[in-house]
C-alpha positions, 0 to 999 in steps of 0.5 A, a space after each residue: 723099190 719094185 718089191 715095196 710096191 707089191 708089198 703095199 699092195 698085198 697089204 692094201 688087197 688083204 686089207 680090203 679082203 679083210 673088210 669084205 669078209 667082215 662086212 660077210 660076217 655081219 651079214 650072216 649074224 644078222 641072218 641069224 639071229 632072224 631065223 632064230 626069232 621065226 623058229 622061236 616064234 613059230 614054237 610059241 604058236 605050235 605050243 598054243 595050237 591045237 588043231 591038228 591041221 594047222 600043227 602040222 602046217 607049222 611043223 613044215 614051216 619049223 621044218 623049212 625055218 630049221 634047214 635055214 638055220 643048218 643052211 647059215 651056220 655051216 
């Protein structure tokens, strides 16, 4: 009977871990979508911008977004 209790406990814990991991995946996907949207928005602004100083600022922001994307994708 002790073994059955242990097996039940392990199954319960595995189920809990699986649920938490799924929650974490959903959050990660949500953040990835946000980063992709921000990247697209910055690329559109960069295409339209003519001023050198503004372009440089947008490129820095785009670089930061790319770094965030790499961190989330890893």
